[in-house]
Residue, then its C-alpha position, 0 to 999 in steps of 0.5 A: m399783400a403789398d396793397l395792405a402794406i402801402v395803404f394801411h402801413w401794415g407789416p407782415a407780422d400784422m397780416d400773418p395771423l389773419p385768415l386769407s378770406e379776411l386779408m382779401d376783404w382788407r385788400e378790397r378796402a385798401i383798393t377802395r381807399w387808394e382809388q378815393t385818394h389817388g383817383k382810379 
């Protein structure tokens, strides 16, 4: 989940307890945030 690590500065220990469905939701948020700040 490199997207989350780069955008939100989360490490493996932060992501490990989250279920896959929640990680995927956060990944979508990370992509949206990245596109807003860096362009698509």
